[in-house]
PDB file of N, CA, C and O in Angstrom:
ATOM      1  N   UNK A   1       2.866 -18.884   2.805  1.00  0.00           N
ATOM      2  CA  UNK A   1       2.061 -19.954   2.250  1.00  0.00           C
ATOM      3  C   UNK A   1       2.522 -21.248   2.913  1.00  0.00           C
ATOM      4  O   UNK A   1       3.720 -21.499   3.044  1.00  0.00           O
ATOM      5  N   UNK A   2       1.560 -22.062   3.328  1.00  0.00           N
ATOM      6  CA  UNK A   2       1.852 -23.314   4.024  1.00  0.00           C
ATOM      7  C   UNK A   2       1.169 -24.476   3.303  1.00  0.00           C
ATOM      8  O   UNK A   2      -0.036 -24.438   3.057  1.00  0.00           O
ATOM      9  N   UNK A   3       1.935 -25.493   2.970  1.00  0.00           N
ATOM     10  CA  UNK A   3       1.350 -26.714   2.430  1.00  0.00           C
ATOM     11  C   UNK A   3       0.759 -27.490   3.599  1.00  0.00           C
ATOM     12  O   UNK A   3       1.385 -27.608   4.652  1.00  0.00           O
ATOM     13  N   UNK A   4      -0.439 -28.015   3.414  1.00  0.00           N
ATOM     14  CA  UNK A   4      -1.121 -28.753   4.470  1.00  0.00           C
ATOM     15  C   UNK A   4      -0.854 -30.241   4.327  1.00  0.00           C
ATOM     16  O   UNK A   4      -0.686 -30.725   3.208  1.00  0.00           O
ATOM     17  N   UNK A   5      -0.811 -30.977   5.424  1.00  0.00           N
ATOM     18  CA  UNK A   5      -0.473 -32.409   5.388  1.00  0.00           C
ATOM     19  C   UNK A   5      -1.383 -33.238   4.479  1.00  0.00           C
ATOM     20  O   UNK A   5      -0.907 -34.164   3.822  1.00  0.00           O
ATOM     21  N   UNK A   6      -2.675 -32.925   4.427  1.00  0.00           N
ATOM     22  CA  UNK A   6      -3.601 -33.684   3.603  1.00  0.00           C
ATOM     23  C   UNK A   6      -3.713 -33.162   2.186  1.00  0.00           C
ATOM     24  O   UNK A   6      -4.564 -33.620   1.423  1.00  0.00           O
ATOM     25  N   UNK A   7      -2.858 -32.200   1.817  1.00  0.00           N
ATOM     26  CA  UNK A   7      -2.931 -31.570   0.508  1.00  0.00           C
ATOM     27  C   UNK A   7      -3.514 -30.175   0.631  1.00  0.00           C
ATOM     28  O   UNK A   7      -4.114 -29.838   1.652  1.00  0.00           O
ATOM     29  N   UNK A   8      -3.347 -29.386  -0.373  1.00  0.00           N
ATOM     30  CA  UNK A   8      -3.832 -28.017  -0.357  1.00  0.00           C
ATOM     31  C   UNK A   8      -2.853 -27.095   0.339  1.00  0.00           C
ATOM     32  O   UNK A   8      -1.746 -27.496   0.698  1.00  0.00           O
ATOM     33  N   UNK A   9      -3.279 -25.846   0.526  1.00  0.00           N
ATOM     34  CA  UNK A   9      -2.400 -24.880   1.170  1.00  0.00           C
ATOM     35  C   UNK A   9      -3.212 -23.843   1.923  1.00  0.00           C
ATOM     36  O   UNK A   9      -4.415 -23.691   1.713  1.00  0.00           O
ATOM     37  N   UNK A  10      -2.528 -23.137   2.799  1.00  0.00           N
ATOM     38  CA  UNK A  10      -3.074 -22.034   3.566  1.00  0.00           C
ATOM     39  C   UNK A  10      -2.113 -20.870   3.367  1.00  0.00           C
ATOM     40  O   UNK A  10      -0.902 -21.044   3.510  1.00  0.00           O
ATOM     41  N   UNK A  11      -2.626 -19.688   3.041  1.00  0.00           N
ATOM     42  CA  UNK A  11      -1.765 -18.526   2.842  1.00  0.00           C
ATOM     43  C   UNK A  11      -2.266 -17.374   3.704  1.00  0.00           C
ATOM     44  O   UNK A  11      -3.468 -17.114   3.759  1.00  0.00           O
ATOM     45  N   UNK A  12      -1.352 -16.687   4.376  1.00  0.00           N
ATOM     46  CA  UNK A  12      -1.636 -15.514   5.189  1.00  0.00           C
ATOM     47  C   UNK A  12      -0.826 -14.359   4.629  1.00  0.00           C
ATOM     48  O   UNK A  12       0.359 -14.521   4.336  1.00  0.00           O
ATOM     49  N   UNK A  13      -1.451 -13.184   4.472  1.00  0.00           N
ATOM     50  CA  UNK A  13      -0.705 -12.060   3.927  1.00  0.00           C
ATOM     51  C   UNK A  13      -1.421 -10.757   4.204  1.00  0.00           C
ATOM     52  O   UNK A  13      -2.618 -10.742   4.489  1.00  0.00           O
ATOM     53  N   UNK A  14      -0.679  -9.653   4.119  1.00  0.00           N
ATOM     54  CA  UNK A  14      -1.223  -8.307   4.215  1.00  0.00           C
ATOM     55  C   UNK A  14      -1.365  -7.733   2.824  1.00  0.00           C
ATOM     56  O   UNK A  14      -0.696  -8.167   1.887  1.00  0.00           O
ATOM     57  N   UNK A  15      -2.231  -6.766   2.699  1.00  0.00           N
ATOM     58  CA  UNK A  15      -2.380  -6.041   1.439  1.00  0.00           C
ATOM     59  C   UNK A  15      -1.012  -5.482   1.057  1.00  0.00           C
ATOM     60  O   UNK A  15      -0.292  -5.002   1.932  1.00  0.00           O
ATOM     61  N   UNK A  16      -0.627  -5.528  -0.226  1.00  0.00           N
ATOM     62  CA  UNK A  16       0.708  -5.053  -0.622  1.00  0.00           C
ATOM     63  C   UNK A  16       0.918  -3.550  -0.425  1.00  0.00           C
ATOM     64  O   UNK A  16       2.059  -3.109  -0.295  1.00  0.00           O
ATOM     65  N   UNK A  17      -0.144  -2.764  -0.400  1.00  0.00           N
ATOM     66  CA  UNK A  17      -0.040  -1.321  -0.168  1.00  0.00           C
ATOM     67  C   UNK A  17       0.011  -1.082   1.344  1.00  0.00           C
ATOM     68  O   UNK A  17      -0.960  -1.386   2.036  1.00  0.00           O
ATOM     69  N   UNK A  18       1.120  -0.545   1.877  1.00  0.00           N
ATOM     70  CA  UNK A  18       1.260  -0.373   3.336  1.00  0.00           C
ATOM     71  C   UNK A  18       0.117   0.405   3.973  1.00  0.00           C
ATOM     72  O   UNK A  18      -0.283   0.097   5.096  1.00  0.00           O
ATOM     73  N   UNK A  19      -0.416   1.405   3.280  1.00  0.00           N
ATOM     74  CA  UNK A  19      -1.535   2.191   3.822  1.00  0.00           C
ATOM     75  C   UNK A  19      -2.772   1.312   3.974  1.00  0.00           C
ATOM     76  O   UNK A  19      -3.460   1.385   4.992  1.00  0.00           O
ATOM     77  N   UNK A  20      -3.062   0.484   2.974  1.00  0.00           N
ATOM     78  CA  UNK A  20      -4.210  -0.423   3.032  1.00  0.00           C
ATOM     79  C   UNK A  20      -3.973  -1.549   4.032  1.00  0.00           C
ATOM     80  O   UNK A  20      -4.912  -1.995   4.692  1.00  0.00           O
ATOM     81  N   UNK A  21      -2.731  -2.014   4.152  1.00  0.00           N
ATOM     82  CA  UNK A  21      -2.409  -3.107   5.073  1.00  0.00           C
ATOM     83  C   UNK A  21      -2.635  -2.684   6.515  1.00  0.00           C
ATOM     84  O   UNK A  21      -3.021  -3.511   7.342  1.00  0.00           O
ATOM     85  N   UNK A  22      -2.403  -1.407   6.839  1.00  0.00           N
ATOM     86  CA  UNK A  22      -2.576  -0.917   8.201  1.00  0.00           C
ATOM     87  C   UNK A  22      -4.040  -0.635   8.533  1.00  0.00           C
ATOM     88  O   UNK A  22      -4.400  -0.547   9.706  1.00  0.00           O
ATOM     89  N   UNK A  23      -4.877  -0.495   7.524  1.00  0.00           N
ATOM     90  CA  UNK A  23      -6.287  -0.197   7.743  1.00  0.00           C
ATOM     91  C   UNK A  23      -7.032  -1.454   8.179  1.00  0.00           C
ATOM     92  O   UNK A  23      -6.588  -2.567   7.896  1.00  0.00           O
ATOM     93  N   UNK A  24      -8.169  -1.283   8.871  1.00  0.00           N
ATOM     94  CA  UNK A  24      -8.975  -2.463   9.203  1.00  0.00           C
ATOM     95  C   UNK A  24      -9.298  -3.242   7.926  1.00  0.00           C
ATOM     96  O   UNK A  24      -9.649  -2.652   6.904  1.00  0.00           O
ATOM     97  N   UNK A  25      -9.180  -4.533   7.990  1.00  0.00           N
ATOM     98  CA  UNK A  25      -9.450  -5.352   6.814  1.00  0.00           C
ATOM     99  C   UNK A  25      -8.252  -5.503   5.904  1.00  0.00           C
ATOM    100  O   UNK A  25      -8.392  -6.030   4.801  1.00  0.00           O
ATOM    101  N   UNK A  26      -7.061  -5.055   6.329  1.00  0.00           N
ATOM    102  CA  UNK A  26      -5.878  -5.148   5.485  1.00  0.00           C
ATOM    103  C   UNK A  26      -5.266  -6.532   5.442  1.00  0.00           C
ATOM    104  O   UNK A  26      -4.414  -6.808   4.599  1.00  0.00           O
ATOM    105  N   UNK A  27      -5.691  -7.408   6.343  1.00  0.00           N
ATOM    106  CA  UNK A  27      -5.140  -8.768   6.377  1.00  0.00           C
ATOM    107  C   UNK A  27      -5.983  -9.684   5.504  1.00  0.00           C
ATOM    108  O   UNK A  27      -7.184  -9.476   5.338  1.00  0.00           O
ATOM    109  N   UNK A  28      -5.337 -10.696   4.953  1.00  0.00           N
ATOM    110  CA  UNK A  28      -6.028 -11.671   4.118  1.00  0.00           C
ATOM    111  C   UNK A  28      -5.589 -13.074   4.482  1.00  0.00           C
ATOM    112  O   UNK A  28      -4.471 -13.295   4.948  1.00  0.00           O
ATOM    113  N   UNK A  29      -6.486 -14.009   4.262  1.00  0.00           N
ATOM    114  CA  UNK A  29      -6.180 -15.420   4.412  1.00  0.00           C
ATOM    115  C   UNK A  29      -6.749 -16.123   3.194  1.00  0.00           C
ATOM    116  O   UNK A  29      -7.832 -15.775   2.722  1.00  0.00           O
ATOM    117  N   UNK A  30      -6.034 -17.099   2.688  1.00  0.00           N
ATOM    118  CA  UNK A  30      -6.498 -17.840   1.512  1.00  0.00           C
ATOM    119  C   UNK A  30      -6.476 -19.330   1.814  1.00  0.00           C
ATOM    120  O   UNK A  30      -5.512 -19.852   2.373  1.00  0.00           O
ATOM    121  N   UNK A  31      -7.544 -19.999   1.438  1.00  0.00           N
ATOM    122  CA  UNK A  31      -7.667 -21.441   1.607  1.00  0.00           C
ATOM    123  C   UNK A  31      -7.840 -22.101   0.247  1.00  0.00           C
ATOM    124  O   UNK A  31      -8.689 -21.683  -0.541  1.00  0.00           O
ATOM    125  N   UNK A  32      -7.062 -23.106  -0.029  1.00  0.00           N
ATOM    126  CA  UNK A  32      -7.285 -23.923  -1.219  1.00  0.00           C
ATOM    127  C   UNK A  32      -8.412 -24.896  -0.888  1.00  0.00           C
ATOM    128  O   UNK A  32      -8.391 -25.534   0.164  1.00  0.00           O
ATOM    129  N   UNK A  33      -9.391 -25.014  -1.778  1.00  0.00           N
ATOM    130  CA  UNK A  33     -10.542 -25.883  -1.543  1.00  0.00           C
ATOM    131  C   UNK A  33     -10.668 -26.926  -2.650  1.00  0.00           C
ATOM    132  O   UNK A  33     -10.169 -26.738  -3.759  1.00  0.00           O
ATOM    133  N   UNK A  34     -11.336 -28.013  -2.331  1.00  0.00           N
ATOM    134  CA  UNK A  34     -11.489 -29.118  -3.272  1.00  0.00           C
ATOM    135  C   UNK A  34     -12.423 -28.761  -4.430  1.00  0.00           C
ATOM    136  O   UNK A  34     -12.098 -29.008  -5.591  1.00  0.00           O
ATOM    137  N   UNK A  35     -13.592 -28.174  -4.109  1.00  0.00           N
ATOM    138  CA  UNK A  35     -14.582 -27.843  -5.136  1.00  0.00           C
ATOM    139  C   UNK A  35     -15.107 -26.436  -4.884  1.00  0.00           C
ATOM    140  O   UNK A  35     -16.033 -26.245  -4.094  1.00  0.00           O
ATOM    141  N   UNK A  36     -14.522 -25.461  -5.549  1.00  0.00           N
ATOM    142  CA  UNK A  36     -14.851 -24.057  -5.342  1.00  0.00           C
ATOM    143  C   UNK A  36     -16.319 -23.767  -5.629  1.00  0.00           C
ATOM    144  O   UNK A  36     -16.973 -23.074  -4.849  1.00  0.00           O
ATOM    145  N   UNK A  37     -16.843 -24.283  -6.731  1.00  0.00           N
ATOM    146  CA  UNK A  37     -18.227 -23.991  -7.112  1.00  0.00           C
ATOM    147  C   UNK A  37     -19.226 -24.489  -6.074  1.00  0.00           C
ATOM    148  O   UNK A  37     -20.169 -23.776  -5.730  1.00  0.00           O
ATOM    149  N   UNK A  38     -19.030 -25.696  -5.576  1.00  0.00           N
ATOM    150  CA  UNK A  38     -19.945 -26.272  -4.589  1.00  0.00           C
ATOM    151  C   UNK A  38     -19.879 -25.488  -3.283  1.00  0.00           C
ATOM    152  O   UNK A  38     -20.913 -25.200  -2.680  1.00  0.00           O
ATOM    153  N   UNK A  39     -18.669 -25.143  -2.841  1.00  0.00           N
ATOM    154  CA  UNK A  39     -18.523 -24.410  -1.583  1.00  0.00           C
ATOM    155  C   UNK A  39     -19.122 -23.009  -1.682  1.00  0.00           C
ATOM    156  O   UNK A  39     -19.814 -22.572  -0.762  1.00  0.00           O
ATOM    157  N   UNK A  40     -18.871 -22.304  -2.770  1.00  0.00           N
ATOM    158  CA  UNK A  40     -19.432 -20.965  -2.940  1.00  0.00           C
ATOM    159  C   UNK A  40     -20.962 -21.032  -2.955  1.00  0.00           C
ATOM    160  O   UNK A  40     -21.621 -20.208  -2.322  1.00  0.00           O
ATOM    161  N   UNK A  41     -21.523 -21.993  -3.663  1.00  0.00           N
ATOM    162  CA  UNK A  41     -22.988 -22.139  -3.699  1.00  0.00           C
ATOM    163  C   UNK A  41     -23.544 -22.407  -2.301  1.00  0.00           C
ATOM    164  O   UNK A  41     -24.558 -21.828  -1.912  1.00  0.00           O
ATOM    165  N   UNK A  42     -22.883 -23.278  -1.553  1.00  0.00           N
ATOM    166  CA  UNK A  42     -23.353 -23.590  -0.195  1.00  0.00           C
ATOM    167  C   UNK A  42     -23.273 -22.362   0.707  1.00  0.00           C
ATOM    168  O   UNK A  42     -24.211 -22.076   1.451  1.00  0.00           O
ATOM    169  N   UNK A  43     -22.163 -21.637   0.645  1.00  0.00           N
ATOM    170  CA  UNK A  43     -22.017 -20.449   1.484  1.00  0.00           C
ATOM    171  C   UNK A  43     -23.017 -19.359   1.105  1.00  0.00           C
ATOM    172  O   UNK A  43     -23.566 -18.695   1.985  1.00  0.00           O
ATOM    173  N   UNK A  44     -23.259 -19.166  -0.189  1.00  0.00           N
ATOM    174  CA  UNK A  44     -24.280 -18.204  -0.613  1.00  0.00           C
ATOM    175  C   UNK A  44     -25.649 -18.609  -0.085  1.00  0.00           C
ATOM    176  O   UNK A  44     -26.437 -17.760   0.333  1.00  0.00           O
ATOM    177  N   UNK A  45     -25.929 -19.916  -0.106  1.00  0.00           N
ATOM    178  CA  UNK A  45     -27.191 -20.425   0.422  1.00  0.00           C
ATOM    179  C   UNK A  45     -27.343 -20.170   1.911  1.00  0.00           C
ATOM    180  O   UNK A  45     -28.460 -20.108   2.424  1.00  0.00           O
ATOM    181  N   UNK A  46     -26.227 -20.024   2.604  1.00  0.00           N
ATOM    182  CA  UNK A  46     -26.232 -19.733   4.038  1.00  0.00           C
ATOM    183  C   UNK A  46     -26.154 -18.235   4.316  1.00  0.00           C
ATOM    184  O   UNK A  46     -26.038 -17.821   5.469  1.00  0.00           O
ATOM    185  N   UNK A  47     -26.217 -17.417   3.251  1.00  0.00           N
ATOM    186  CA  UNK A  47     -26.266 -15.968   3.408  1.00  0.00           C
ATOM    187  C   UNK A  47     -24.941 -15.244   3.355  1.00  0.00           C
ATOM    188  O   UNK A  47     -24.894 -14.041   3.612  1.00  0.00           O
ATOM    189  N   UNK A  48     -23.855 -15.937   3.028  1.00  0.00           N
ATOM    190  CA  UNK A  48     -22.551 -15.278   2.926  1.00  0.00           C
ATOM    191  C   UNK A  48     -22.534 -14.409   1.667  1.00  0.00           C
ATOM    192  O   UNK A  48     -22.916 -14.854   0.585  1.00  0.00           O
ATOM    193  N   UNK A  49     -22.088 -13.168   1.827  1.00  0.00           N
ATOM    194  CA  UNK A  49     -21.973 -12.229   0.705  1.00  0.00           C
ATOM    195  C   UNK A  49     -20.536 -12.242   0.197  1.00  0.00           C
ATOM    196  O   UNK A  49     -19.588 -12.170   0.978  1.00  0.00           O
ATOM    197  N   UNK A  50     -20.390 -12.333  -1.120  1.00  0.00           N
ATOM    198  CA  UNK A  50     -19.076 -12.363  -1.751  1.00  0.00           C
ATOM    199  C   UNK A  50     -18.791 -11.036  -2.433  1.00  0.00           C
ATOM    200  O   UNK A  50     -19.683 -10.432  -3.029  1.00  0.00           O
ATOM    201  N   UNK A  51     -17.538 -10.582  -2.344  1.00  0.00           N
ATOM    202  CA  UNK A  51     -17.085  -9.398  -3.074  1.00  0.00           C
ATOM    203  C   UNK A  51     -16.891  -9.759  -4.540  1.00  0.00           C
ATOM    204  O   UNK A  51     -17.113  -8.934  -5.426  1.00  0.00           O
ATOM    205  N   UNK A  52     -16.473 -10.996  -4.788  1.00  0.00           N
ATOM    206  CA  UNK A  52     -16.285 -11.535  -6.138  1.00  0.00           C
ATOM    207  C   UNK A  52     -16.355 -13.050  -6.011  1.00  0.00           C
ATOM    208  O   UNK A  52     -15.858 -13.613  -5.036  1.00  0.00           O
ATOM    209  N   UNK A  53     -16.966 -13.714  -6.986  1.00  0.00           N
ATOM    210  CA  UNK A  53     -17.097 -15.170  -6.846  1.00  0.00           C
ATOM    211  C   UNK A  53     -16.546 -15.959  -8.025  1.00  0.00           C
ATOM    212  O   UNK A  53     -16.697 -17.180  -8.076  1.00  0.00           O
ATOM    213  N   UNK A  54     -15.912 -15.284  -8.968  1.00  0.00           N
ATOM    214  CA  UNK A  54     -15.271 -16.010 -10.073  1.00  0.00           C
ATOM    215  C   UNK A  54     -14.091 -15.197 -10.603  1.00  0.00           C
ATOM    216  O   UNK A  54     -14.135 -14.679 -11.719  1.00  0.00           O
ATOM    217  N   UNK A  55     -13.059 -15.093  -9.810  1.00  0.00           N
ATOM    218  CA  UNK A  55     -11.857 -14.355 -10.184  1.00  0.00           C
ATOM    219  C   UNK A  55     -10.883 -15.352 -10.808  1.00  0.00           C
ATOM    220  O   UNK A  55     -10.547 -16.371 -10.204  1.00  0.00           O
ATOM    221  N   UNK A  56     -10.444 -15.050 -12.004  1.00  0.00           N
ATOM    222  CA  UNK A  56      -9.527 -15.930 -12.733  1.00  0.00           C
ATOM    223  C   UNK A  56      -8.102 -15.405 -12.634  1.00  0.00           C
ATOM    224  O   UNK A  56      -7.866 -14.213 -12.835  1.00  0.00           O
ATOM    225  N   UNK A  57      -7.163 -16.269 -12.330  1.00  0.00           N
ATOM    226  CA  UNK A  57      -5.748 -15.922 -12.399  1.00  0.00           C
ATOM    227  C   UNK A  57      -5.092 -16.962 -13.300  1.00  0.00           C
ATOM    228  O   UNK A  57      -5.738 -17.942 -13.671  1.00  0.00           O
ATOM    229  N   UNK A  58      -3.844 -16.776 -13.655  1.00  0.00           N
ATOM    230  CA  UNK A  58      -3.187 -17.776 -14.493  1.00  0.00           C
ATOM    231  C   UNK A  58      -3.092 -19.159 -13.838  1.00  0.00           C
ATOM    232  O   UNK A  58      -3.015 -20.169 -14.537  1.00  0.00           O
ATOM    233  N   UNK A  59      -3.099 -19.211 -12.501  1.00  0.00           N
ATOM    234  CA  UNK A  59      -2.895 -20.495 -11.819  1.00  0.00           C
ATOM    235  C   UNK A  59      -4.098 -21.012 -11.046  1.00  0.00           C
ATOM    236  O   UNK A  59      -4.132 -22.185 -10.675  1.00  0.00           O
ATOM    237  N   UNK A  60      -5.100 -20.145 -10.792  1.00  0.00           N
ATOM    238  CA  UNK A  60      -6.245 -20.605 -10.004  1.00  0.00           C
ATOM    239  C   UNK A  60      -7.493 -19.772 -10.278  1.00  0.00           C
ATOM    240  O   UNK A  60      -7.445 -18.726 -10.924  1.00  0.00           O
ATOM    241  N   UNK A  61      -8.608 -20.278  -9.762  1.00  0.00           N
ATOM    242  CA  UNK A  61      -9.878 -19.547  -9.719  1.00  0.00           C
ATOM    243  C   UNK A  61     -10.116 -19.200  -8.261  1.00  0.00           C
ATOM    244  O   UNK A  61      -9.776 -19.982  -7.374  1.00  0.00           O
ATOM    245  N   UNK A  62     -10.704 -18.020  -8.000  1.00  0.00           N
ATOM    246  CA  UNK A  62     -10.894 -17.569  -6.627  1.00  0.00           C
ATOM    247  C   UNK A  62     -12.280 -17.000  -6.407  1.00  0.00           C
ATOM    248  O   UNK A  62     -12.938 -16.525  -7.333  1.00  0.00           O
ATOM    249  N   UNK A  63     -12.706 -17.062  -5.149  1.00  0.00           N
ATOM    250  CA  UNK A  63     -13.893 -16.366  -4.669  1.00  0.00           C
ATOM    251  C   UNK A  63     -13.437 -15.567  -3.451  1.00  0.00           C
ATOM    252  O   UNK A  63     -12.651 -16.058  -2.642  1.00  0.00           O
ATOM    253  N   UNK A  64     -13.929 -14.339  -3.322  1.00  0.00           N
ATOM    254  CA  UNK A  64     -13.444 -13.438  -2.279  1.00  0.00           C
ATOM    255  C   UNK A  64     -14.614 -12.923  -1.447  1.00  0.00           C
ATOM    256  O   UNK A  64     -15.614 -12.443  -1.980  1.00  0.00           O
ATOM    257  N   UNK A  65     -14.463 -13.035  -0.130  1.00  0.00           N
ATOM    258  CA  UNK A  65     -15.460 -12.522   0.806  1.00  0.00           C
ATOM    259  C   UNK A  65     -14.733 -11.831   1.948  1.00  0.00           C
ATOM    260  O   UNK A  65     -13.502 -11.829   1.986  1.00  0.00           O
ATOM    261  N   UNK A  66     -15.485 -11.239   2.886  1.00  0.00           N
ATOM    262  CA  UNK A  66     -14.878 -10.604   4.053  1.00  0.00           C
ATOM    263  C   UNK A  66     -15.472 -11.178   5.322  1.00  0.00           C
ATOM    264  O   UNK A  66     -16.638 -11.571   5.362  1.00  0.00           O
ATOM    265  N   UNK A  67     -14.632 -11.221   6.377  1.00  0.00           N
ATOM    266  CA  UNK A  67     -15.153 -11.638   7.675  1.00  0.00           C
ATOM    267  C   UNK A  67     -15.804 -10.432   8.349  1.00  0.00           C
ATOM    268  O   UNK A  67     -15.863  -9.353   7.759  1.00  0.00           O
ATOM    269  N   UNK A  68     -16.291 -10.604   9.576  1.00  0.00           N
ATOM    270  CA  UNK A  68     -17.012  -9.532  10.265  1.00  0.00           C
ATOM    271  C   UNK A  68     -16.111  -8.361  10.627  1.00  0.00           C
ATOM    272  O   UNK A  68     -16.611  -7.277  10.929  1.00  0.00           O
ATOM    273  N   UNK A  69     -14.793  -8.552  10.604  1.00  0.00           N
ATOM    274  CA  UNK A  69     -13.847  -7.480  10.893  1.00  0.00           C
ATOM    275  C   UNK A  69     -13.365  -6.782   9.628  1.00  0.00           C
ATOM    276  O   UNK A  69     -12.586  -5.832   9.708  1.00  0.00           O
ATOM    277  N   UNK A  70     -13.812  -7.235   8.469  1.00  0.00           N
ATOM    278  CA  UNK A  70     -13.415  -6.627   7.206  1.00  0.00           C
ATOM    279  C   UNK A  70     -12.185  -7.235   6.575  1.00  0.00           C
ATOM    280  O   UNK A  70     -11.721  -6.747   5.545  1.00  0.00           O
ATOM    281  N   UNK A  71     -11.637  -8.298   7.170  1.00  0.00           N
ATOM    282  CA  UNK A  71     -10.486  -8.973   6.578  1.00  0.00           C
ATOM    283  C   UNK A  71     -10.936  -9.820   5.398  1.00  0.00           C
ATOM    284  O   UNK A  71     -12.025 -10.393   5.414  1.00  0.00           O
ATOM    285  N   UNK A  72     -10.104  -9.892   4.392  1.00  0.00           N
ATOM    286  CA  UNK A  72     -10.438 -10.632   3.183  1.00  0.00           C
ATOM    287  C   UNK A  72     -10.174 -12.126   3.369  1.00  0.00           C
ATOM    288  O   UNK A  72      -9.124 -12.532   3.865  1.00  0.00           O
ATOM    289  N   UNK A  73     -11.150 -12.928   2.959  1.00  0.00           N
ATOM    290  CA  UNK A  73     -11.013 -14.387   2.942  1.00  0.00           C
ATOM    291  C   UNK A  73     -11.113 -14.818   1.491  1.00  0.00           C
ATOM    292  O   UNK A  73     -12.092 -14.520   0.807  1.00  0.00           O
ATOM    293  N   UNK A  74     -10.090 -15.525   1.030  1.00  0.00           N
ATOM    294  CA  UNK A  74     -10.051 -15.984  -0.358  1.00  0.00           C
ATOM    295  C   UNK A  74     -10.139 -17.501  -0.372  1.00  0.00           C
ATOM    296  O   UNK A  74      -9.376 -18.184   0.311  1.00  0.00           O
ATOM    297  N   UNK A  75     -11.063 -18.017  -1.145  1.00  0.00           N
ATOM    298  CA  UNK A  75     -11.152 -19.453  -1.406  1.00  0.00           C
ATOM    299  C   UNK A  75     -10.634 -19.651  -2.820  1.00  0.00           C
ATOM    300  O   UNK A  75     -11.026 -18.913  -3.724  1.00  0.00           O
ATOM    301  N   UNK A  76      -9.768 -20.624  -3.031  1.00  0.00           N
ATOM    302  CA  UNK A  76      -9.237 -20.792  -4.386  1.00  0.00           C
ATOM    303  C   UNK A  76      -9.069 -22.264  -4.737  1.00  0.00           C
ATOM    304  O   UNK A  76      -8.908 -23.124  -3.871  1.00  0.00           O
ATOM    305  N   UNK A  77      -9.111 -22.515  -6.021  1.00  0.00           N
ATOM    306  CA  UNK A  77      -8.930 -23.849  -6.594  1.00  0.00           C
ATOM    307  C   UNK A  77      -7.884 -23.733  -7.682  1.00  0.00           C
ATOM    308  O   UNK A  77      -8.060 -22.986  -8.645  1.00  0.00           O
ATOM    309  N   UNK A  78      -6.781 -24.480  -7.530  1.00  0.00           N
ATOM    310  CA  UNK A  78      -5.738 -24.460  -8.549  1.00  0.00           C
ATOM    311  C   UNK A  78      -6.255 -25.020  -9.861  1.00  0.00           C
ATOM    312  O   UNK A  78      -7.051 -25.959  -9.882  1.00  0.00           O
ATOM    313  N   UNK A  79      -5.794 -24.434 -10.952  1.00  0.00           N
ATOM    314  CA  UNK A  79      -6.134 -24.966 -12.278  1.00  0.00           C
ATOM    315  C   UNK A  79      -5.268 -26.175 -12.550  1.00  0.00           C
ATOM    316  O   UNK A  79      -4.136 -26.260 -12.076  1.00  0.00           O
ATOM    317  N   UNK A  80      -5.800 -27.107 -13.312  1.00  0.00           N
ATOM    318  CA  UNK A  80      -5.029 -28.295 -13.681  1.00  0.00           C
ATOM    319  C   UNK A  80      -3.926 -27.907 -14.643  1.00  0.00           C
ATOM    320  O   UNK A  80      -4.134 -27.090 -15.541  1.00  0.00           O
ATOM    321  N   UNK A  81      -2.756 -28.490 -14.458  1.00  0.00           N
ATOM    322  CA  UNK A  81      -1.628 -28.219 -15.352  1.00  0.00           C
ATOM    323  C   UNK A  81      -1.896 -28.843 -16.715  1.00  0.00           C
ATOM    324  O   UNK A  81      -2.483 -29.920 -16.823  1.00  0.00           O
ATOM    325  N   UNK A  82      -1.458 -28.150 -17.737  1.00  0.00           N
ATOM    326  CA  UNK A  82      -1.662 -28.660 -19.103  1.00  0.00           C
ATOM    327  C   UNK A  82      -0.693 -29.766 -19.434  1.00  0.00           C
ATOM    328  O   UNK A  82      -0.727 -30.306 -20.539  1.00  0.00           O
TER     329      UNK A  82
END
């Protein structure tokens, strides 16, 4: 995970299951975005297909898609701290 100079982060990782990590599409990249809802709507309008578009975790909301090689691309927005 890398903090970016202007804020946000970039994360690169393999699937935690070694068998899945070695398969095509086993790599993932995650980008923190400013407005997840607006970006997902714009990408859908441009024909991007999402595997999931509202994944909730304790720390963020995510949308998940794949590139043309089958690698997972995750867009996420951190939740505000209480």
